DSSP file (Angstrom, degrees, kcal/mol; ACC not computed):
  #  RESIDUE AA STRUCTURE BP1 BP2  ACC     N-H-->O    O-->H-N    N-H-->O    O-->H-N    TCO  KAPPA ALPHA  PHI   PSI    X-CA   Y-CA   Z-CA
    1    1 A M     >        0   0    0      0, 0.0     4,-1.9     0, 0.0     5,-0.1   0.000 360.0 360.0 360.0 -40.1   60.4  -11.7   71.0
    2    2 A C  H  >  +     0   0    0      1,-0.2     4,-2.6     2,-0.2     5,-0.2   0.885 360.0  55.5 -65.2 -37.0   59.2   -8.3   72.2
    3    3 A A  H  > S+     0   0    0      1,-0.2     4,-2.6     2,-0.2    -1,-0.2   0.898 106.2  51.1 -62.1 -39.4   59.4   -9.5   75.8
    4    4 A L  H  > S+     0   0    0      2,-0.2     4,-1.9     1,-0.2    -1,-0.2   0.916 110.2  48.5 -64.7 -43.0   63.0  -10.5   75.4
    5    5 A L  H  <>S+     0   0    0     -4,-1.9     5,-3.3     2,-0.2     6,-0.7   0.901 112.9  48.5 -65.1 -39.9   63.9   -7.1   74.0
    6    6 A V  H ><5S+     0   0    0     -4,-2.6     3,-1.3     4,-0.2    -2,-0.2   0.939 110.2  51.3 -61.4 -46.8   62.0   -5.4   76.8
    7    7 A Q  H 3<5S+     0   0    0     -4,-2.6    -2,-0.2     1,-0.3    -1,-0.2   0.860 114.4  43.3 -59.6 -38.1   63.8   -7.5   79.4
    8    8 A Q  T 3<5S-     0   0    0     -4,-1.9    -1,-0.3    -5,-0.2    -2,-0.2   0.423 115.3-114.4 -91.0   0.4   67.2   -6.7   77.9
    9    9 A G  T < 5S+     0   0    0     -3,-1.3    -3,-0.2    -4,-0.4     3,-0.2   0.783  85.7 114.3  73.6  27.8   66.3   -3.0   77.5
   10   10 A L    > < +     0   0    0     -5,-3.3     3,-1.7    -6,-0.2     4,-0.3   0.288  30.8 109.8-111.3   8.6   66.5   -3.1   73.7
   11   11 A F  G >   +     0   0    0     -6,-0.7     3,-1.7     1,-0.3     4,-0.3   0.791  69.2  65.3 -60.8 -31.9   62.8   -2.4   72.9
   12   12 A K  G >  S+     0   0    0      1,-0.3     3,-1.3    -3,-0.2     4,-0.3   0.733  85.9  74.4 -65.0 -19.9   63.6    1.1   71.5
   13   13 A A  G X  S+     0   0    0     -3,-1.7     3,-1.2     1,-0.2    -1,-0.3   0.773  81.5  70.0 -63.2 -24.8   65.5   -0.5   68.7
   14   14 A L  G <  S+     0   0    0     -3,-1.7    -1,-0.2    -4,-0.3    -2,-0.2   0.780  97.9  50.0 -64.3 -26.7   62.2   -1.6   67.1
   15   15 A K  G <  S-     0   0    0     -3,-1.3    -1,-0.3    -4,-0.3     3,-0.2   0.489 117.8-109.8 -90.9  -3.9   61.5    2.0   66.2
   16   16 A G    X   -     0   0    0     -3,-1.2     3,-1.1    -4,-0.3    -1,-0.3  -0.304  40.3 -59.5 103.6 173.6   64.9    2.6   64.6
   17   17 A V  G >  S+     0   0    0      1,-0.3     3,-1.7     2,-0.2    -1,-0.2   0.821 124.9  66.7 -62.6 -34.7   68.0    4.6   65.4
   18   18 A G  G 3  S+     0   0    0      1,-0.3    -1,-0.3    -3,-0.2    -2,-0.1   0.745  93.5  59.1 -62.7 -22.3   66.1    7.8   65.4
   19   19 A S  G <  S+     0   0    0     -3,-1.1    -1,-0.3    -7,-0.2    -2,-0.2   0.567  84.9 100.1 -83.8  -8.2   64.2    6.8   68.6
   20   20 A L  S <  S-     0   0    0     -3,-1.7     9,-0.0    -4,-0.3    -3,-0.0  -0.456  90.6 -84.6 -77.2 152.1   67.4    6.4   70.6
   21   21 A P    >   -     0   0    0      0, 0.0     3,-1.2     0, 0.0    -1,-0.1  -0.221  29.4-132.4 -55.0 142.1   68.3    9.1   73.0
   22   22 A E  T 3  S+     0   0    0      1,-0.2    -2,-0.1    -3,-0.1    -3,-0.0   0.766 103.1  67.7 -67.7 -26.3   70.3   12.0   71.4
   23   23 A R  T 3  S+     0   0    0      2,-0.0     2,-0.3     0, 0.0    -1,-0.2   0.619  80.8  95.3 -70.9 -11.4   72.9   11.9   74.3
   24   24 A M  S <  S-     0   0    0     -3,-1.2     2,-0.1     1,-0.1    -4,-0.0  -0.648  78.6-129.2 -77.8 133.8   74.0    8.5   73.0
   25   25 A D     >  -     0   0    0     -2,-0.3     4,-2.2     1,-0.1     5,-0.2  -0.355  25.9-103.2 -78.8 169.4   77.0    8.7   70.8
   26   26 A E  H  > S+     0   0    0      1,-0.2     4,-2.4     2,-0.2     5,-0.2   0.862 119.7  55.1 -62.2 -38.0   77.0    7.0   67.3
   27   27 A E  H  > S+     0   0    0      1,-0.2     4,-2.3     2,-0.2    -1,-0.2   0.925 110.1  45.3 -64.4 -43.5   79.2    4.1   68.5
   28   28 A N  H  > S+     0   0    0      2,-0.2     4,-2.6     1,-0.2    -1,-0.2   0.885 111.1  54.0 -67.0 -36.9   76.8    3.2   71.4
   29   29 A K  H  X S+     0   0    0     -4,-2.2     4,-2.5     2,-0.2    -1,-0.2   0.921 109.2  48.5 -60.4 -43.6   73.8    3.5   69.1
   30   30 A G  H  X S+     0   0    0     -4,-2.4     4,-2.0     1,-0.2    -2,-0.2   0.914 112.7  47.4 -64.2 -41.7   75.4    1.1   66.7
   31   31 A D  H  X S+     0   0    0     -4,-2.3     4,-2.3     2,-0.2    -2,-0.2   0.895 110.7  52.9 -64.2 -40.4   76.2   -1.4   69.5
   32   32 A F  H  X S+     0   0    0     -4,-2.6     4,-2.1     1,-0.2    -2,-0.2   0.929 111.2  45.4 -59.1 -48.3   72.6   -1.0   70.8
   33   33 A M  H  X S+     0   0    0     -4,-2.5     4,-2.4     1,-0.2    -1,-0.2   0.861 111.1  53.2 -68.9 -34.9   71.2   -1.8   67.4
   34   34 A K  H  X S+     0   0    0     -4,-2.0     4,-2.4     2,-0.2    -1,-0.2   0.901 108.6  50.2 -65.6 -41.0   73.6   -4.8   67.0
   35   35 A R  H  X S+     0   0    0     -4,-2.3     4,-2.1     2,-0.2    -2,-0.2   0.914 111.7  48.0 -62.7 -42.2   72.5   -6.3   70.4
   36   36 A A  H  X S+     0   0    0     -4,-2.1     4,-2.3     2,-0.2    -2,-0.2   0.930 111.3  51.0 -63.1 -43.6   68.8   -5.9   69.4
   37   37 A Y  H  X S+     0   0    0     -4,-2.4     4,-2.3     1,-0.2    -2,-0.2   0.913 112.2  45.8 -60.3 -44.2   69.5   -7.6   66.0
   38   38 A S  H  X S+     0   0    0     -4,-2.4     4,-1.8     2,-0.2    -1,-0.2   0.845 109.7  54.8 -72.1 -32.2   71.3  -10.5   67.6
   39   39 A A  H  X S+     0   0    0     -4,-2.1     4,-0.8     2,-0.2    -2,-0.2   0.900 109.9  47.7 -65.0 -40.7   68.5  -10.9   70.3
   40   40 A I  H >< S+     0   0    0     -4,-2.3     3,-1.1     1,-0.2     4,-0.4   0.931 108.6  53.6 -63.7 -46.2   66.0  -11.1   67.5
   41   41 A Q  H >< S+     0   0    0     -4,-2.3     3,-1.5     1,-0.3    -1,-0.2   0.878 103.0  58.1 -56.5 -39.8   68.0  -13.7   65.6
   42   42 A L  H 3< S+     0   0    0     -4,-1.8    -1,-0.3     1,-0.3    -2,-0.2   0.775 102.7  55.1 -63.2 -24.4   68.2  -15.9   68.7
   43   43 A C  T << S+     0   0    0     -3,-1.1     2,-0.3    -4,-0.8    -1,-0.3   0.540  93.7  88.5 -86.2  -5.2   64.4  -16.1   68.8
   44   44 A L  S <  S-     0   0    0     -3,-1.5     2,-0.1    -4,-0.4    -3,-0.0  -0.675  76.5-118.6-101.7 149.0   64.0  -17.4   65.2
   45   45 A F     >  -     0   0    0     -2,-0.3     4,-2.7     1,-0.1     3,-0.3  -0.398  34.0-109.3 -72.0 156.8   64.0  -20.9   63.9
   46   46 A N  H  > S+     0   0    0      1,-0.2     4,-2.2     2,-0.2     5,-0.1   0.894 117.7  52.4 -57.1 -42.0   66.7  -21.7   61.4
   47   47 A E  H  > S+     0   0    0      1,-0.2     4,-0.6     2,-0.2    -1,-0.2   0.849 113.3  44.7 -67.4 -32.4   64.3  -21.9   58.4
   48   48 A V  H >> S+     0   0    0     -3,-0.3     3,-0.9     2,-0.2     4,-0.9   0.902 111.3  53.6 -72.1 -44.9   62.9  -18.5   59.2
   49   49 A L  H >X S+     0   0    0     -4,-2.7     4,-1.1     1,-0.3     3,-0.7   0.859 101.2  59.6 -57.7 -38.3   66.4  -17.1   59.8
   50   50 A R  H 3< S+     0   0    0     -4,-2.2    -1,-0.3     1,-0.2     4,-0.2   0.811 103.3  52.8 -62.2 -30.7   67.5  -18.3   56.4
   51   51 A K  H << S+     0   0    0     -3,-0.9    -1,-0.2    -4,-0.6    -2,-0.2   0.713 121.3  28.0 -78.5 -21.0   64.8  -16.1   54.7
   52   52 A V  H X< S+     0   0    0     -4,-0.9     3,-1.3    -3,-0.7    -2,-0.2   0.329  86.4 102.8-124.1   7.0   65.8  -12.9   56.4
   53   53 A V  T 3< S+     0   0    0     -4,-1.1    -3,-0.1     1,-0.3    -2,-0.1   0.747  71.1  68.9 -68.8 -21.9   69.6  -13.2   57.1
   54   54 A E  T 3  S+     0   0    0     -4,-0.2     2,-0.4    -3,-0.1    -1,-0.3   0.731  80.6  90.0 -69.6 -18.8   70.6  -11.0   54.2
   55   55 A E    <   -     0   0    0     -3,-1.3    -3,-0.0     1,-0.1     3,-0.0  -0.656  53.7-177.9 -79.4 128.6   69.1   -8.0   56.1
   56   56 A T        +     0   0    0     -2,-0.4     2,-0.4     5,-0.0    -1,-0.1   0.573  56.7  75.0-106.0 -12.1   71.8   -6.4   58.2
   57   57 A M  S  > S-     0   0    0      1,-0.1     4,-2.7   -20,-0.0     5,-0.2  -0.855  77.5-130.3-105.9 143.0   69.9   -3.5   59.9
   58   58 A T  H  > S+     0   0    0     -2,-0.4     4,-2.5     1,-0.2     5,-0.2   0.900 105.6  48.4 -54.8 -49.2   67.5   -4.2   62.7
   59   59 A T  H  > S+     0   0    0      1,-0.2     4,-2.1     2,-0.2    -1,-0.2   0.897 114.4  45.1 -63.7 -41.3   64.6   -2.2   61.2
   60   60 A R  H  > S+     0   0    0      2,-0.2     4,-2.4     1,-0.2    -1,-0.2   0.875 110.8  55.7 -68.0 -36.6   64.9   -3.8   57.8
   61   61 A F  H  X S+     0   0    0     -4,-2.7     4,-1.9     1,-0.2    -2,-0.2   0.935 110.7  43.8 -59.9 -48.7   65.2   -7.2   59.4
   62   62 A L  H  X S+     0   0    0     -4,-2.5     4,-2.3     2,-0.2    -2,-0.2   0.874 111.3  53.7 -66.7 -38.0   61.9   -6.7   61.3
   63   63 A K  H  X S+     0   0    0     -4,-2.1     4,-2.5    -5,-0.2    -2,-0.2   0.901 108.1  50.7 -63.2 -41.3   60.2   -5.2   58.2
   64   64 A K  H  X S+     0   0    0     -4,-2.4     4,-1.8     2,-0.2    -1,-0.2   0.914 109.4  50.6 -62.8 -42.8   61.1   -8.3   56.2
   65   65 A L  H  X S+     0   0    0     -4,-1.9     4,-2.4     1,-0.2     5,-0.3   0.911 109.7  51.8 -61.1 -40.6   59.8  -10.6   59.0
   66   66 A E  H  X S+     0   0    0     -4,-2.3     4,-2.2     1,-0.2    -2,-0.2   0.932 109.2  48.4 -61.1 -45.9   56.5   -8.6   58.9
   67   67 A T  H  < S+     0   0    0     -4,-2.5    -1,-0.2     1,-0.2    -2,-0.2   0.846 116.7  43.5 -64.3 -31.0   56.1   -9.0   55.2
   68   68 A L  H  < S+     0   0    0     -4,-1.8    -1,-0.2    -5,-0.2    -2,-0.2   0.866 129.5  18.7 -80.3 -37.0   56.8  -12.7   55.3
   69   69 A Y  H  < S+     0   0    0     -4,-2.4    -2,-0.2    -5,-0.2    -3,-0.2   0.412 103.7  75.2-125.6   1.9   54.7  -13.7   58.3
   70   70 A M     <  +     0   0    0     -4,-2.2    -1,-0.1    -5,-0.3    -3,-0.1   0.283  67.9 112.3-100.7  14.4   52.1  -11.1   59.1
   71   71 A T  S    S-     0   0    0     -3,-0.1    -3,-0.0    -4,-0.1    -4,-0.0  -0.384  77.0-116.6 -77.5 165.2   49.8  -11.9   56.3
   72   72 A K        +     0   0    0     -2,-0.1    -1,-0.1     4,-0.1     2,-0.1   0.125  65.1 134.5 -93.3  23.2   46.4  -13.4   57.2
   73   73 A S     >  -     0   0    0      1,-0.1     4,-2.0     4,-0.0     5,-0.2  -0.372  63.3-123.9 -71.1 152.2   46.9  -16.8   55.5
   74   74 A L  H  > S+     0   0    0      1,-0.2     4,-2.4     2,-0.2     5,-0.2   0.869 110.3  55.8 -61.0 -37.9   45.9  -19.9   57.3
   75   75 A T  H  > S+     0   0    0      1,-0.2     4,-2.4     2,-0.2    -1,-0.2   0.927 109.4  45.1 -61.1 -47.7   49.4  -21.4   57.0
   76   76 A N  H  > S+     0   0    0      2,-0.2     4,-2.5     1,-0.2    -1,-0.2   0.866 111.9  52.7 -66.7 -35.9   51.0  -18.4   58.6
   77   77 A Q  H  X S+     0   0    0     -4,-2.0     4,-2.2     2,-0.2    -2,-0.2   0.918 112.0  45.1 -66.5 -43.6   48.4  -18.3   61.4
   78   78 A L  H  X S+     0   0    0     -4,-2.4     4,-2.4     2,-0.2    -2,-0.2   0.896 113.1  50.9 -66.6 -39.9   49.0  -21.9   62.3
   79   79 A Y  H  X S+     0   0    0     -4,-2.4     4,-2.7    -5,-0.2    -2,-0.2   0.917 110.7  48.2 -63.7 -43.7   52.8  -21.5   62.1
   80   80 A M  H  X S+     0   0    0     -4,-2.5     4,-2.7     2,-0.2     5,-0.2   0.890 111.2  50.7 -64.4 -40.1   52.6  -18.5   64.4
   81   81 A K  H  X S+     0   0    0     -4,-2.2     4,-2.0     2,-0.2    -2,-0.2   0.933 111.8  47.6 -59.9 -45.6   50.4  -20.4   66.9
   82   82 A Y  H  X S+     0   0    0     -4,-2.4     4,-0.9     1,-0.2    -2,-0.2   0.930 113.6  48.4 -59.4 -46.3   52.8  -23.3   66.9
   83   83 A W  H  < S+     0   0    0     -4,-2.7     3,-0.5     1,-0.2     4,-0.3   0.901 112.5  46.4 -62.7 -43.4   55.8  -20.9   67.4
   84   84 A F  H >< S+     0   0    0     -4,-2.7     3,-0.7     1,-0.2    -1,-0.2   0.839 111.7  51.5 -72.8 -31.3   54.3  -19.0   70.2
   85   85 A H  H 3< S+     0   0    0     -4,-2.0    -1,-0.2     1,-0.2    -2,-0.2   0.610 106.2  54.9 -81.4 -10.9   53.1  -22.1   72.1
   86   86 A T  T 3<        0   0    0     -4,-0.9    -1,-0.2    -3,-0.5    -2,-0.2   0.435 360.0 360.0 -98.6   0.2   56.5  -23.8   71.9
   87   87 A L    <         0   0    0     -3,-0.7    -1,-0.2    -4,-0.3    -2,-0.1   0.526 360.0 360.0 -75.8 360.0   58.4  -20.9   73.6
């Protein structure tokens, strides 16, 4: 997912709106964050997307994904291995 954001020039969106250049106007910042949000959504499986779809901001969306899948349980580790190897 991070590689896709880097390739599309959207990696700064992971740090939030405050990390975007000040010379960007608010409309462009909003478009930038929406593009990053949609790129992340395209990388997720449907069952994962259903759990986080209620979040509308990119940073909250990523935080929710972290809380759901970054725990050290065996189930999450196996799921993440499966997910990364099928890309």
